[in-house]
Biopython code that builds the backbone (N, CA, C, O; Angstrom):
import numpy as np
from Bio.PDB.StructureBuilder import StructureBuilder

atoms = [
    (1, "MET", "N", (0.824, -1.190, 0.000)),
    (1, "MET", "CA", (0.000, 0.000, 0.000)),
    (1, "MET", "C", (0.863, 1.248, 0.000)),
    (1, "MET", "O", (0.548, 2.218, -0.689)),
    (2, "LYS", "N", (1.974, 1.237, 0.780)),
    (2, "LYS", "CA", (2.851, 2.391, 0.828)),
    (2, "LYS", "C", (3.453, 2.681, -0.545)),
    (2, "LYS", "O", (3.587, 3.841, -0.935)),
    (3, "LYS", "N", (3.819, 1.616, -1.284)),
    (3, "LYS", "CA", (4.398, 1.807, -2.616)),
    (3, "LYS", "C", (3.385, 2.449, -3.551)),
    (3, "LYS", "O", (3.740, 3.351, -4.309)),
    (4, "ILE", "N", (2.155, 2.015, -3.518)),
    (4, "ILE", "CA", (1.114, 2.585, -4.370)),
    (4, "ILE", "C", (0.925, 4.057, -4.052)),
    (4, "ILE", "O", (0.842, 4.884, -4.960)),
    (5, "MET", "N", (0.858, 4.388, -2.780)),
    (5, "MET", "CA", (0.670, 5.778, -2.377)),
    (5, "MET", "C", (1.868, 6.626, -2.785)),
    (5, "MET", "O", (1.704, 7.783, -3.173)),
    (6, "ALA", "N", (3.071, 6.062, -2.701)),
    (6, "ALA", "CA", (4.265, 6.806, -3.088)),
    (6, "ALA", "C", (4.236, 7.132, -4.572)),
    (6, "ALA", "O", (4.547, 8.256, -4.965)),
    (7, "VAL", "N", (3.869, 6.167, -5.394)),
    (7, "VAL", "CA", (3.781, 6.398, -6.835)),
    (7, "VAL", "C", (2.702, 7.424, -7.133)),
    (7, "VAL", "O", (2.908, 8.316, -7.955)),
    (8, "MET", "N", (1.567, 7.314, -6.484)),
    (8, "MET", "CA", (0.488, 8.282, -6.702)),
    (8, "MET", "C", (0.936, 9.670, -6.280)),
    (8, "MET", "O", (0.613, 10.653, -6.946)),
    (9, "GLY", "N", (1.675, 9.763, -5.186)),
    (9, "GLY", "CA", (2.171, 11.050, -4.721)),
    (9, "GLY", "C", (3.147, 11.668, -5.700)),
    (9, "GLY", "O", (3.092, 12.869, -5.965)),
    (10, "ILE", "N", (4.037, 10.856, -6.237)),
    (10, "ILE", "CA", (5.014, 11.358, -7.202)),
    (10, "ILE", "C", (4.309, 11.853, -8.450)),
    (10, "ILE", "O", (4.601, 12.949, -8.928)),
    (11, "CYS", "N", (3.384, 11.068, -8.989)),
    (11, "CYS", "CA", (2.668, 11.464, -10.199)),
    (11, "CYS", "C", (1.826, 12.711, -9.948)),
    (11, "CYS", "O", (1.785, 13.618, -10.778)),
    (12, "GLY", "N", (1.171, 12.749, -8.824)),
    (12, "GLY", "CA", (0.337, 13.907, -8.518)),
    (12, "GLY", "C", (1.156, 15.152, -8.293)),
    (12, "GLY", "O", (0.749, 16.243, -8.694)),
    (13, "ALA", "N", (2.314, 15.010, -7.655)),
    (13, "ALA", "CA", (3.153, 16.163, -7.362)),
    (13, "ALA", "C", (3.841, 16.688, -8.610)),
    (13, "ALA", "O", (4.069, 17.892, -8.730)),
    (14, "ALA", "N", (4.169, 15.818, -9.522)),
    (14, "ALA", "CA", (4.908, 16.244, -10.715)),
    (14, "ALA", "C", (4.093, 17.224, -11.547)),
    (14, "ALA", "O", (4.616, 18.247, -11.987)),
    (15, "MET", "N", (2.827, 16.922, -11.764)),
    (15, "MET", "CA", (1.933, 17.782, -12.535)),
    (15, "MET", "C", (2.516, 18.173, -13.894)),
    (15, "MET", "O", (2.086, 19.159, -14.492)),
    (16, "LEU", "N", (3.482, 17.414, -14.377)),
    (16, "LEU", "CA", (4.112, 17.717, -15.647)),
    (16, "LEU", "C", (3.820, 16.654, -16.689)),
    (16, "LEU", "O", (4.386, 16.689, -17.781)),
    (17, "GLY", "N", (2.962, 15.727, -16.377)),
    (17, "GLY", "CA", (2.595, 14.704, -17.336)),
    (17, "GLY", "C", (3.549, 13.520, -17.373)),
    (17, "GLY", "O", (3.431, 12.668, -18.254)),
    (18, "ALA", "N", (4.487, 13.444, -16.443)),
    (18, "ALA", "CA", (5.454, 12.352, -16.466)),
    (18, "ALA", "C", (4.753, 11.005, -16.372)),
    (18, "ALA", "O", (5.263, 10.015, -16.896)),
    (19, "CYS", "N", (3.608, 10.943, -15.722)),
    (19, "CYS", "CA", (2.888, 9.685, -15.575)),
    (19, "CYS", "C", (1.701, 9.611, -16.531)),
    (19, "CYS", "O", (0.912, 8.669, -16.467)),
    (20, "ASP", "N", (1.571, 10.583, -17.403)),
    (20, "ASP", "CA", (0.447, 10.663, -18.333)),
    (20, "ASP", "C", (0.931, 10.330, -19.726)),
    (20, "ASP", "O", (1.729, 11.074, -20.295)),
    (21, "SER", "N", (0.465, 9.229, -20.286)),
    (21, "SER", "CA", (0.902, 8.820, -21.615)),
    (21, "SER", "C", (0.404, 9.776, -22.686)),
    (21, "SER", "O", (0.863, 9.699, -23.826)),
    (22, "ASN", "N", (-0.516, 10.672, -22.360)),
    (22, "ASN", "CA", (-1.027, 11.635, -23.320)),
    (22, "ASN", "C", (-0.341, 12.986, -23.198)),
    (22, "ASN", "O", (-0.814, 13.968, -23.770)),
    (23, "ALA", "N", (0.775, 13.057, -22.456)),
    (23, "ALA", "CA", (1.486, 14.324, -22.298)),
    (23, "ALA", "C", (1.932, 14.820, -23.667)),
    (23, "ALA", "O", (2.016, 14.048, -24.622)),
    (24, "GLY", "N", (2.213, 16.107, -23.750)),
    (24, "GLY", "CA", (2.599, 16.723, -25.014)),
    (24, "GLY", "C", (3.812, 16.075, -25.663)),
    (24, "GLY", "O", (4.557, 15.320, -25.038)),
    (25, "ALA", "N", (3.982, 16.399, -26.939)),
    (25, "ALA", "CA", (5.077, 15.854, -27.732)),
    (25, "ALA", "C", (6.424, 16.343, -27.228)),
    (25, "ALA", "O", (6.575, 17.494, -26.820)),
    (26, "LYS", "N", (7.395, 15.445, -27.267)),
    (26, "LYS", "CA", (8.756, 15.752, -26.810)),
    (26, "LYS", "C", (9.742, 15.426, -27.928)),
    (26, "LYS", "O", (9.418, 14.685, -28.857)),
    (27, "ASN", "N", (10.953, 15.986, -27.832)),
    (27, "ASN", "CA", (11.998, 15.640, -28.798)),
    (27, "ASN", "C", (12.171, 14.132, -28.828)),
    (27, "ASN", "O", (12.208, 13.481, -27.784)),
    (28, "GLY", "N", (12.275, 13.585, -30.016)),
    (28, "GLY", "CA", (12.390, 12.141, -30.201)),
    (28, "GLY", "C", (11.067, 11.496, -30.553)),
    (28, "GLY", "O", (11.043, 10.434, -31.175)),
    (29, "ASP", "N", (9.950, 12.128, -30.159)),
    (29, "ASP", "CA", (8.631, 11.617, -30.535)),
    (29, "ASP", "C", (8.371, 11.934, -32.004)),
    (29, "ASP", "O", (8.916, 12.895, -32.548)),
    (30, "THR", "N", (7.543, 11.128, -32.631)),
    (30, "THR", "CA", (7.095, 11.422, -33.987)),
    (30, "THR", "C", (5.670, 11.931, -33.907)),
    (30, "THR", "O", (4.787, 11.257, -33.377)),
    (31, "VAL", "N", (5.452, 13.129, -34.441)),
    (31, "VAL", "CA", (4.105, 13.693, -34.475)),
    (31, "VAL", "C", (3.571, 13.550, -35.894)),
    (31, "VAL", "O", (4.295, 13.747, -36.870)),
    (32, "ILE", "N", (2.317, 13.212, -35.988)),
    (32, "ILE", "CA", (1.643, 13.162, -37.283)),
    (32, "ILE", "C", (0.875, 14.473, -37.368)),
    (32, "ILE", "O", (-0.061, 14.710, -36.604)),
    (33, "ILE", "N", (1.287, 15.328, -38.314)),
    (33, "ILE", "CA", (0.726, 16.675, -38.360)),
    (33, "ILE", "C", (0.101, 17.006, -39.706)),
    (33, "ILE", "O", (0.482, 16.476, -40.750)),
    (34, "ASP", "N", (-0.875, 17.904, -39.641)),
    (34, "ASP", "CA", (-1.393, 18.596, -40.811)),
    (34, "ASP", "C", (-0.874, 20.014, -40.680)),
    (34, "ASP", "O", (-0.890, 20.581, -39.588)),
    (35, "PHE", "N", (-0.412, 20.598, -41.785)),
    (35, "PHE", "CA", (0.047, 21.978, -41.707)),
    (35, "PHE", "C", (-0.199, 22.719, -43.009)),
    (35, "PHE", "O", (-0.262, 22.125, -44.086)),
    (36, "ALA", "N", (-0.337, 24.033, -42.882)),
    (36, "ALA", "CA", (-0.482, 24.912, -44.035)),
    (36, "ALA", "C", (0.286, 26.185, -43.730)),
    (36, "ALA", "O", (0.139, 26.764, -42.653)),
    (37, "GLY", "N", (1.117, 26.626, -44.690)),
    (37, "GLY", "CA", (1.933, 27.813, -44.520)),
    (37, "GLY", "C", (1.301, 29.029, -45.177)),
    (37, "GLY", "O", (0.731, 28.945, -46.266)),
    (38, "PHE", "N", (1.414, 30.163, -44.490)),
    (38, "PHE", "CA", (0.847, 31.417, -44.980)),
    (38, "PHE", "C", (1.887, 32.525, -44.909)),
    (38, "PHE", "O", (2.582, 32.683, -43.905)),
    (39, "MET", "N", (1.980, 33.291, -45.998)),
    (39, "MET", "CA", (2.837, 34.470, -46.025)),
    (39, "MET", "C", (1.947, 35.661, -46.341)),
    (39, "MET", "O", (1.228, 35.660, -47.341)),
    (40, "ASP", "N", (1.996, 36.665, -45.495)),
    (40, "ASP", "CA", (1.127, 37.839, -45.643)),
    (40, "ASP", "C", (-0.348, 37.424, -45.712)),
    (40, "ASP", "O", (-1.138, 38.036, -46.430)),
    (41, "GLY", "N", (-0.708, 36.378, -44.957)),
    (41, "GLY", "CA", (-2.086, 35.929, -44.889)),
    (41, "GLY", "C", (-2.550, 35.082, -46.063)),
    (41, "GLY", "O", (-3.709, 34.673, -46.116)),
    (42, "VAL", "N", (-1.647, 34.816, -47.009)),
    (42, "VAL", "CA", (-1.995, 34.026, -48.202)),
    (42, "VAL", "C", (-1.241, 32.703, -48.152)),
    (42, "VAL", "O", (-0.027, 32.675, -47.951)),
    (43, "GLN", "N", (-1.976, 31.606, -48.339)),
    (43, "GLN", "CA", (-1.354, 30.285, -48.324)),
    (43, "GLN", "C", (-0.393, 30.170, -49.496)),
    (43, "GLN", "O", (-0.744, 30.511, -50.625)),
    (44, "PHE", "N", (0.836, 29.683, -49.228)),
    (44, "PHE", "CA", (1.821, 29.577, -50.307)),
    (44, "PHE", "C", (1.989, 28.139, -50.764)),
    (44, "PHE", "O", (1.806, 27.192, -49.999)),
    (45, "GLU", "N", (2.346, 28.005, -52.041)),
    (45, "GLU", "CA", (2.503, 26.699, -52.673)),
    (45, "GLU", "C", (3.660, 25.929, -52.056)),
    (45, "GLU", "O", (4.725, 26.489, -51.794)),
    (46, "GLY", "N", (3.439, 24.637, -51.828)),
    (46, "GLY", "CA", (4.474, 23.761, -51.295)),
    (46, "GLY", "C", (4.581, 23.781, -49.778)),
    (46, "GLY", "O", (5.428, 23.090, -49.212)),
    (47, "GLY", "N", (3.739, 24.558, -49.114)),
    (47, "GLY", "CA", (3.812, 24.665, -47.665)),
    (47, "GLY", "C", (2.678, 23.966, -46.954)),
    (47, "GLY", "O", (2.321, 24.342, -45.837)),
    (48, "THR", "N", (2.102, 22.948, -47.584)),
    (48, "THR", "CA", (0.935, 22.277, -47.019)),
    (48, "THR", "C", (1.107, 20.765, -47.086)),
    (48, "THR", "O", (1.604, 20.224, -48.074)),
    (49, "ALA", "N", (0.686, 20.096, -46.019)),
    (49, "ALA", "CA", (0.681, 18.626, -46.013)),
    (49, "ALA", "C", (-0.322, 18.137, -44.986)),
    (49, "ALA", "O", (-0.628, 18.833, -44.018)),
    (50, "ASN", "N", (-0.827, 16.941, -45.205)),
    (50, "ASN", "CA", (-1.729, 16.273, -44.261)),
    (50, "ASN", "C", (-1.134, 14.921, -43.903)),
    (50, "ASN", "O", (-0.625, 14.207, -44.767)),
    (51, "GLY", "N", (-1.203, 14.572, -42.612)),
    (51, "GLY", "CA", (-0.710, 13.283, -42.160)),
    (51, "GLY", "C", (0.795, 13.149, -42.274)),
    (51, "GLY", "O", (1.301, 12.049, -42.496)),
    (52, "PHE", "N", (1.524, 14.252, -42.126)),
    (52, "PHE", "CA", (2.977, 14.243, -42.277)),
    (52, "PHE", "C", (3.645, 13.750, -40.989)),
    (52, "PHE", "O", (3.405, 14.312, -39.920)),
    (53, "PRO", "N", (4.486, 12.701, -41.077)),
    (53, "PRO", "CA", (5.198, 12.222, -39.883)),
    (53, "PRO", "C", (6.486, 13.026, -39.679)),
    (53, "PRO", "O", (7.367, 13.031, -40.539)),
    (54, "LEU", "N", (6.583, 13.698, -38.543)),
    (54, "LEU", "CA", (7.754, 14.515, -38.228)),
    (54, "LEU", "C", (8.335, 14.063, -36.902)),
    (54, "LEU", "O", (7.657, 14.108, -35.876)),
    (55, "THR", "N", (9.592, 13.625, -36.916)),
    (55, "THR", "CA", (10.277, 13.271, -35.675)),
    (55, "THR", "C", (10.886, 14.539, -35.105)),
    (55, "THR", "O", (11.765, 15.149, -35.713)),
    (56, "LEU", "N", (10.412, 14.925, -33.938)),
    (56, "LEU", "CA", (10.872, 16.168, -33.324)),
    (56, "LEU", "C", (12.338, 16.072, -32.920)),
    (56, "LEU", "O", (12.771, 15.094, -32.312)),
    (57, "GLY", "N", (13.086, 17.107, -33.273)),
    (57, "GLY", "CA", (14.517, 17.131, -32.992)),
    (57, "GLY", "C", (15.352, 16.606, -34.147)),
    (57, "GLY", "O", (16.579, 16.574, -34.052)),
    (58, "SER", "N", (14.713, 16.194, -35.234)),
    (58, "SER", "CA", (15.431, 15.631, -36.377)),
    (58, "SER", "C", (16.063, 16.698, -37.256)),
    (58, "SER", "O", (16.955, 16.393, -38.048)),
    (59, "GLY", "N", (15.621, 17.940, -37.134)),
    (59, "GLY", "CA", (16.136, 19.002, -37.985)),
    (59, "GLY", "C", (15.600, 18.934, -39.402)),
    (59, "GLY", "O", (16.168, 19.527, -40.319)),
    (60, "GLN", "N", (14.510, 18.214, -39.578)),
    (60, "GLN", "CA", (13.918, 18.021, -40.899)),
    (60, "GLN", "C", (13.270, 19.299, -41.429)),
    (60, "GLN", "O", (13.228, 19.521, -42.640)),
    (61, "PHE", "N", (12.765, 20.139, -40.523)),
    (61, "PHE", "CA", (12.111, 21.381, -40.935)),
    (61, "PHE", "C", (13.046, 22.557, -40.666)),
    (61, "PHE", "O", (14.073, 22.407, -40.003)),
    (62, "VAL", "N", (12.684, 23.716, -41.182)),
    (62, "VAL", "CA", (13.507, 24.910, -41.004)),
    (62, "VAL", "C", (13.619, 25.250, -39.516)),
    (62, "VAL", "O", (12.728, 24.924, -38.732)),
    (63, "PRO", "N", (14.712, 25.902, -39.135)),
    (63, "PRO", "CA", (14.924, 26.240, -37.721)),
    (63, "PRO", "C", (13.730, 26.996, -37.128)),
    (63, "PRO", "O", (13.174, 27.908, -37.739)),
    (64, "GLY", "N", (13.364, 26.582, -35.922)),
    (64, "GLY", "CA", (12.280, 27.231, -35.197)),
    (64, "GLY", "C", (10.946, 26.520, -35.309)),
    (64, "GLY", "O", (10.073, 26.722, -34.464)),
    (65, "PHE", "N", (10.763, 25.694, -36.326)),
    (65, "PHE", "CA", (9.487, 25.015, -36.530)),
    (65, "PHE", "C", (9.300, 23.906, -35.500)),
    (65, "PHE", "O", (8.338, 23.922, -34.732)),
    (66, "GLU", "N", (10.211, 22.954, -35.486)),
    (66, "GLU", "CA", (10.068, 21.789, -34.605)),
    (66, "GLU", "C", (10.028, 22.190, -33.142)),
    (66, "GLU", "O", (9.276, 21.613, -32.357)),
    (67, "GLU", "N", (10.835, 23.178, -32.773)),
    (67, "GLU", "CA", (10.884, 23.618, -31.382)),
    (67, "GLU", "C", (9.521, 24.114, -30.904)),
    (67, "GLU", "O", (9.187, 23.961, -29.729)),
    (68, "GLN", "N", (8.733, 24.707, -31.801)),
    (68, "GLN", "CA", (7.424, 25.221, -31.423)),
    (68, "GLN", "C", (6.346, 24.137, -31.410)),
    (68, "GLN", "O", (5.262, 24.344, -30.866)),
    (69, "VAL", "N", (6.642, 22.989, -32.005)),
    (69, "VAL", "CA", (5.704, 21.859, -31.973)),
    (69, "VAL", "C", (5.875, 21.073, -30.665)),
    (69, "VAL", "O", (4.934, 20.440, -30.186)),
    (70, "VAL", "N", (7.083, 21.120, -30.095)),
    (70, "VAL", "CA", (7.334, 20.448, -28.814)),
    (70, "VAL", "C", (6.318, 20.961, -27.790)),
    (70, "VAL", "O", (6.106, 22.166, -27.654)),
    (71, "GLY", "N", (5.703, 20.032, -27.083)),
    (71, "GLY", "CA", (4.709, 20.378, -26.063)),
    (71, "GLY", "C", (3.281, 20.338, -26.560)),
    (71, "GLY", "O", (2.348, 20.341, -25.757)),
    (72, "MET", "N", (3.090, 20.300, -27.879)),
    (72, "MET", "CA", (1.722, 20.210, -28.405)),
    (72, "MET", "C", (1.124, 18.852, -28.059)),
    (72, "MET", "O", (1.843, 17.866, -27.894)),
    (73, "GLU", "N", (-0.184, 18.814, -27.952)),
    (73, "GLU", "CA", (-0.895, 17.583, -27.631)),
    (73, "GLU", "C", (-1.756, 17.150, -28.805)),
    (73, "GLU", "O", (-2.084, 17.952, -29.680)),
    (74, "LYS", "N", (-2.112, 15.889, -28.813)),
    (74, "LYS", "CA", (-2.962, 15.338, -29.856)),
    (74, "LYS", "C", (-4.245, 16.157, -29.954)),
    (74, "LYS", "O", (-4.909, 16.412, -28.950)),
    (75, "GLY", "N", (-4.586, 16.567, -31.180)),
    (75, "GLY", "CA", (-5.790, 17.359, -31.419)),
    (75, "GLY", "C", (-5.575, 18.855, -31.317)),
    (75, "GLY", "O", (-6.452, 19.632, -31.695)),
    (76, "GLU", "N", (-4.420, 19.274, -30.813)),
    (76, "GLU", "CA", (-4.142, 20.706, -30.648)),
    (76, "GLU", "C", (-3.763, 21.350, -31.980)),
    (76, "GLU", "O", (-3.080, 20.741, -32.803)),
    (77, "THR", "N", (-4.215, 22.586, -32.181)),
    (77, "THR", "CA", (-3.836, 23.396, -33.330)),
    (77, "THR", "C", (-3.105, 24.625, -32.816)),
    (77, "THR", "O", (-3.509, 25.238, -31.827)),
    (78, "ARG", "N", (-2.022, 24.976, -33.500)),
    (78, "ARG", "CA", (-1.198, 26.105, -33.059)),
    (78, "ARG", "C", (-0.655, 26.826, -34.293)),
    (78, "ARG", "O", (-0.382, 26.201, -35.318)),
    (79, "ASP", "N", (-0.501, 28.145, -34.184)),
    (79, "ASP", "CA", (0.191, 28.920, -35.209)),
    (79, "ASP", "C", (1.675, 28.914, -34.879)),
    (79, "ASP", "O", (2.078, 29.294, -33.780)),
    (80, "ILE", "N", (2.486, 28.480, -35.841)),
    (80, "ILE", "CA", (3.934, 28.432, -35.707)),
    (80, "ILE", "C", (4.498, 29.577, -36.547)),
    (80, "ILE", "O", (4.346, 29.593, -37.769)),
    (81, "ASN", "N", (5.141, 30.523, -35.891)),
    (81, "ASN", "CA", (5.726, 31.679, -36.577)),
    (81, "ASN", "C", (7.219, 31.455, -36.769)),
    (81, "ASN", "O", (7.953, 31.220, -35.809)),
    (82, "ILE", "N", (7.659, 31.532, -38.025)),
    (82, "ILE", "CA", (9.087, 31.398, -38.314)),
    (82, "ILE", "C", (9.472, 32.402, -39.395)),
    (82, "ILE", "O", (8.615, 32.987, -40.057)),
    (83, "THR", "N", (10.765, 32.586, -39.557)),
    (83, "THR", "CA", (11.315, 33.342, -40.684)),
    (83, "THR", "C", (12.207, 32.375, -41.440)),
    (83, "THR", "O", (13.098, 31.753, -40.860)),
    (84, "PHE", "N", (11.965, 32.252, -42.735)),
    (84, "PHE", "CA", (12.784, 31.345, -43.535)),
    (84, "PHE", "C", (14.224, 31.848, -43.585)),
    (84, "PHE", "O", (14.459, 33.056, -43.559)),
    (85, "PRO", "N", (15.194, 30.928, -43.657)),
    (85, "PRO", "CA", (16.604, 31.326, -43.752)),
    (85, "PRO", "C", (16.864, 32.113, -45.050)),
    (85, "PRO", "O", (16.121, 31.985, -46.022)),
    (86, "GLN", "N", (17.905, 32.908, -45.045)),
    (86, "GLN", "CA", (18.266, 33.705, -46.224)),
    (86, "GLN", "C", (18.642, 32.824, -47.414)),
    (86, "GLN", "O", (18.466, 33.224, -48.565)),
    (87, "ASN", "N", (19.159, 31.626, -47.139)),
    (87, "ASN", "CA", (19.588, 30.728, -48.223)),
    (87, "ASN", "C", (18.497, 29.725, -48.594)),
    (87, "ASN", "O", (18.796, 28.603, -49.004)),
    (88, "TYR", "N", (17.234, 30.129, -48.451)),
    (88, "TYR", "CA", (16.095, 29.265, -48.774)),
    (88, "TYR", "C", (15.655, 29.557, -50.200)),
    (88, "TYR", "O", (16.318, 30.320, -50.903)),
    (89, "TYR", "N", (14.554, 28.968, -50.640)),
    (89, "TYR", "CA", (14.026, 29.254, -51.968)),
    (89, "TYR", "C", (13.863, 30.760, -52.121)),
    (89, "TYR", "O", (13.367, 31.416, -51.205)),
    (90, "PRO", "N", (14.270, 31.323, -53.258)),
    (90, "PRO", "CA", (14.284, 32.785, -53.423)),
    (90, "PRO", "C", (12.970, 33.492, -53.066)),
    (90, "PRO", "O", (12.991, 34.562, -52.458)),
    (91, "GLU", "N", (11.838, 32.904, -53.438)),
    (91, "GLU", "CA", (10.553, 33.558, -53.175)),
    (91, "GLU", "C", (10.169, 33.562, -51.691)),
    (91, "GLU", "O", (9.272, 34.301, -51.286)),
    (92, "LEU", "N", (10.850, 32.734, -50.876)),
    (92, "LEU", "CA", (10.566, 32.654, -49.440)),
    (92, "LEU", "C", (11.749, 33.073, -48.569)),
    (92, "LEU", "O", (11.580, 33.248, -47.362)),
    (93, "ALA", "N", (12.921, 33.235, -49.136)),
    (93, "ALA", "CA", (14.137, 33.524, -48.369)),
    (93, "ALA", "C", (13.978, 34.776, -47.511)),
    (93, "ALA", "O", (13.628, 35.847, -48.007)),
    (94, "GLY", "N", (14.244, 34.618, -46.214)),
    (94, "GLY", "CA", (14.200, 35.735, -45.284)),
    (94, "GLY", "C", (12.817, 36.243, -44.941)),
    (94, "GLY", "O", (12.688, 37.245, -44.238)),
    (95, "LYS", "N", (11.776, 35.576, -45.421)),
    (95, "LYS", "CA", (10.397, 36.040, -45.211)),
    (95, "LYS", "C", (9.786, 35.424, -43.956)),
    (95, "LYS", "O", (9.988, 34.242, -43.676)),
    (96, "PRO", "N", (9.037, 36.230, -43.201)),
    (96, "PRO", "CA", (8.291, 35.679, -42.063)),
    (96, "PRO", "C", (7.024, 34.983, -42.559)),
    (96, "PRO", "O", (6.326, 35.496, -43.434)),
    (97, "VAL", "N", (6.740, 33.825, -41.999)),
    (97, "VAL", "CA", (5.549, 33.059, -42.371)),
    (97, "VAL", "C", (4.901, 32.478, -41.118)),
    (97, "VAL", "O", (5.507, 32.412, -40.049)),
    (98, "VAL", "N", (3.662, 32.065, -41.286)),
    (98, "VAL", "CA", (2.919, 31.405, -40.216)),
    (98, "VAL", "C", (2.457, 30.058, -40.751)),
    (98, "VAL", "O", (1.862, 29.976, -41.825)),
    (99, "PHE", "N", (2.737, 28.999, -39.990)),
    (99, "PHE", "CA", (2.218, 27.680, -40.310)),
    (99, "PHE", "C", (1.118, 27.364, -39.306)),
    (99, "PHE", "O", (1.331, 27.428, -38.095)),
    (100, "LYS", "N", (-0.051, 27.023, -39.818)),
    (100, "LYS", "CA", (-1.128, 26.538, -38.955)),
    (100, "LYS", "C", (-0.942, 25.027, -38.877)),
    (100, "LYS", "O", (-1.073, 24.324, -39.880)),
    (101, "VAL", "N", (-0.632, 24.526, -37.662)),
    (101, "VAL", "CA", (-0.261, 23.123, -37.457)),
    (101, "VAL", "C", (-1.264, 22.460, -36.527)),
    (101, "VAL", "O", (-1.601, 23.007, -35.476)),
    (102, "THR", "N", (-1.746, 21.271, -36.916)),
    (102, "THR", "CA", (-2.605, 20.460, -36.078)),
    (102, "THR", "C", (-1.951, 19.102, -35.870)),
    (102, "THR", "O", (-1.562, 18.440, -36.833)),
    (103, "VAL", "N", (-1.829, 18.691, -34.615)),
    (103, "VAL", "CA", (-1.256, 17.382, -34.291)),
    (103, "VAL", "C", (-2.386, 16.355, -34.334)),
    (103, "VAL", "O", (-3.335, 16.422, -33.553)),
    (104, "GLN", "N", (-2.265, 15.407, -35.257)),
    (104, "GLN", "CA", (-3.251, 14.335, -35.395)),
    (104, "GLN", "C", (-2.955, 13.177, -34.443)),
    (104, "GLN", "O", (-3.868, 12.541, -33.914)),
    (105, "ASP", "N", (-1.647, 12.912, -34.233)),
    (105, "ASP", "CA", (-1.276, 11.812, -33.352)),
    (105, "ASP", "C", (0.170, 12.023, -32.892)),
    (105, "ASP", "O", (0.935, 12.754, -33.522)),
    (106, "ILE", "N", (0.523, 11.376, -31.794)),
    (106, "ILE", "CA", (1.879, 11.414, -31.257)),
    (106, "ILE", "C", (2.320, 9.984, -31.021)),
    (106, "ILE", "O", (1.661, 9.224, -30.310)),
    (107, "VAL", "N", (3.451, 9.624, -31.628)),
    (107, "VAL", "CA", (4.037, 8.312, -31.422)),
    (107, "VAL", "C", (5.244, 8.517, -30.520)),
    (107, "VAL", "O", (6.271, 9.048, -30.943)),
    (108, "LYS", "N", (5.104, 8.086, -29.265)),
    (108, "LYS", "CA", (6.172, 8.282, -28.277)),
    (108, "LYS", "C", (7.370, 7.420, -28.626)),
    (108, "LYS", "O", (7.227, 6.303, -29.122)),
    (109, "LYS", "N", (8.561, 7.958, -28.356)),
    (109, "LYS", "CA", (9.787, 7.193, -28.648)),
    (109, "LYS", "C", (9.978, 6.087, -27.651)),
    (109, "LYS", "O", (10.953, 5.340, -27.736)),
]
sb = StructureBuilder()
sb.init_structure("model")
sb.init_model(0)
sb.init_chain("A")
sb.init_seg("    ")
for serial, (resi, resn, name, xyz) in enumerate(atoms, 1):
    if name == "N":
        sb.init_residue(resn, " ", resi, " ")
    sb.init_atom(name, np.array(xyz, "f"), 0.0, 1.0, " ", f" {name:<3s}", serial, name[0])
structure = sb.get_structure()
């Protein structure tokens, strides 16, 4: 009984989701996301996908994108604000954009 109470106390005290399998996405997890990119409020070509598997921390997306997905939960939608690098595609290089991202699922590592 003492062991059960100790575990319950630790989980309850943490309040950070350490004992919750539905806690937000962390580096190393793969999130299945839908996203659409907008520049000046207009959706741009090539910046949209549905059901995209992204392993957080992989560096697969431009800097700043993955870091803002960390902590999102299944079903959550968030605006991700980034500025494309100067050495990106000419029409997007150095431009600020907003990606509307929805997490469809989280596959824990």
